[in-house]
Structures are given as C-alpha cells and as structure tokens.
C-alpha positions in Angstrom: 6.8 -43.5 22.8 4.3 -43.3 25.4 0.3 -42.7 24.9 -1.7 -41.9 28.0 -4.4 -39.6 29.5 -3.3 -35.9 30.4 -3.1 -34.7 33.8 -3.1 -31.1 35.5 0.6 -31.2 35.3 0.6 -31.6 31.7 -1.5 -28.3 31.2 1.4 -26.0 30.2 2.7 -28.4 27.3 -1.0 -28.9 26.3 -1.4 -24.9 26.1 1.9 -24.4 24.0 0.7 -27.2 21.7 -2.7 -25.5 21.2 -1.0 -22.3 20.5 1.2 -23.9 18.0 -1.9 -25.7 16.4 -3.7 -22.4 16.0 -0.8 -20.7 14.5 -0.5 -23.3 11.7 -4.1 -22.6 10.8 -4.6 -18.9 11.5 -2.1 -16.0 10.8 -3.9 -13.7 13.4 -2.9 -15.9 16.3 0.7 -13.8 16.4 -1.7 -10.7 17.3 -3.3 -12.2 20.2 -1.9 -12.2 23.9 -0.1 -15.3 24.8 -0.5 -14.5 28.4 -4.2 -14.0 28.2 -4.4 -17.3 26.0 -2.5 -19.1 28.7 -4.7 -18.0 31.6 -7.8 -19.0 29.7 -6.6 -22.3 28.5 -5.4 -23.1 32.1 -8.7 -22.3 33.6 -10.5 -24.4 31.0 -8.3 -27.3 31.0 -8.4 -27.5 34.8 -12.2 -27.5 35.0 -12.3 -29.8 32.1 -10.1 -32.5 33.6 -11.7 -32.1 37.1 -15.2 -32.6 35.6 -14.6 -35.9 34.0 -16.4 -34.8 30.9 -13.2 -34.2 28.9 -10.4 -36.6 28.5 -7.2 -35.3 26.9 -5.0 -38.1 25.4 -1.5 -37.2 24.7 1.7 -39.0 23.0 5.1 -38.3 24.5 8.5 -38.9 23.2 11.3 -38.8 25.9 8.7 -37.1 28.5 7.7 -34.3 25.8 4.2 -34.3 24.8 4.3 -34.2 20.9 0.7 -35.0 20.1 -2.8 -34.6 21.7 -6.4 -35.2 21.0 -9.1 -33.7 23.3 -12.3 -35.7 23.8 -15.5 -34.2 25.2 -17.8 -37.1 26.5 -21.4 -35.9 25.8 -23.9 -37.8 27.9 -27.1 -38.7 25.8 -30.7 -38.3 27.1 -31.7 -41.8 28.4 -34.1 -43.8 26.5 -36.3 -46.8 27.9 -34.0 -49.2 26.0 -30.5 -47.5 26.9 -30.5 -45.8 30.1 -26.9 -44.6 29.7 -25.2 -43.6 26.5 -22.3 -41.2 25.7 -20.9 -40.0 22.5 -17.5 -38.4 22.3 -16.7 -35.2 20.4 -12.8 -35.2 19.1 -11.1 -31.8 18.8 -7.7 -30.3 19.1 -6.1 -33.3 17.4 -2.5 -32.2 16.8 0.9 -33.6 16.1 4.0 -31.4 16.2 5.1 -31.0 12.7 8.5 -32.9 13.0 6.6 -36.1 14.2 4.0 -36.2 11.3 3.8 -39.2 9.0 5.6 -41.4 11.5 2.5 -43.1 12.8 2.0 -41.2 15.9 -1.3 -39.5 15.2 -2.6 -43.0 13.9 -1.2 -44.9 17.3 -2.7 -42.2 19.3 -6.1 -42.2 17.6 -6.2 -46.0 18.1 -5.6 -45.7 21.9 -8.7 -43.3 21.8 -10.8 -45.4 20.2 -10.0 -48.2 22.6 -10.3 -46.3 25.4 -13.8 -44.9 24.2 -14.8 -48.7 23.6 -13.8 -49.4 27.3 -15.7 -46.5 28.4 -18.9 -47.1 26.8 -18.7 -44.2 24.3 -20.9 -45.3 21.4 -19.7 -42.8 18.7 -16.8 -40.6 18.1 -17.3 -37.5 15.9 -15.3 -34.6 14.8 -15.1 -31.8 12.2 -12.1 -32.4 10.3 -10.0 -29.8 8.4 -10.0 -30.4 4.5 -6.1 -31.6 4.9 -7.0 -34.2 7.3 -10.1 -36.0 6.0 -8.0 -38.8 4.5 -6.2 -39.4 7.8 -9.7 -39.9 9.3 -11.0 -42.1 6.6 -7.8 -44.5 6.9 -8.8 -44.8 10.6 -12.4 -45.7 9.6 -14.1 -42.6 10.0 -16.9 -41.9 7.5 -18.9 -39.1 6.4 -22.4 -41.0 5.8 -24.3 -39.1 8.6 -25.5 -35.6 7.4 -24.8 -33.2 10.4 -26.7 -30.2 10.3 -25.7 -27.2 12.1 -26.8 -23.5 13.1 -24.0 -21.1 12.8 -24.8 -18.5 15.8 -21.3 -16.6 15.6 
C-alpha cells in the first residue's frame, strides 16, 4: 500500500472515484453525462493541483488508486500576532467499497494530518455524512465548534 500526493497523471482515476462516490449517495448520477463530468472534473483538478491551494491525497494498491482525500488550503487573514495561517477543508473522502474496514481510510487520514502539520495547517474541518461521523471521531475530530452557514443554493 502506498500513500502519496496525487499528480496530474492521476486525474482520470480520481475522476472515476469521484463518480463512484457520488453514485453511492445520489441515484440521479446515472442520469448525468459522464463525458461532461470528466471534462469539468479534469479542468478543475488540473487548475487545483497547479494552484497549490489544493492537495489531493491518494492510497494506492498495486498502482491502482483505491482511496482519496481532497484538501483545500484556505489562507486566513493575517493578524498582528500571526502573519501566516491556513486551515484545511477536507472533501471527497472516499475509499473503494472492497477496501473499506481494512484500515486504508484511517491510514490515509493519518498521512493527511501529518502532512497538514508539516505544512503549518492549523485546523482541518469537514462536513461528514451521517454514516462517517464515528470514523472521524475515532481519528480525533470533534463537533465542539458550532459552524454557522447560509445555504445560497
């Protein structure tokens, strides 16, 4: 098992995993155009990787990507006492079904946390699905902060 940052060469596999992930949680995905999705995803991923504002972590088994985590690095407004600070928004956390409950996701998330610490990211946050709350709690994530949101959709 190998855990690493994704490169532009990984985009087709990441796209397929994203489609798989969304198909698990939304029945309407089958009605969408995979060709249009692949174009949009590839454009987004190329720009994201090039920007340095995103990091895509992957787990691979025998050179096949089996899990991924996307991290959007958000730079905070400087304060007099802290001139540079970042937080990390985690999204698209997904492990292929046949690899779940074997420690792959846990190990991948530990690599992400270590990378975040090494890169001065001071906080990681996410919006978990109901089924995954226990998984994140086991990793030390908590719901003690009340996030307020305004849904503009």
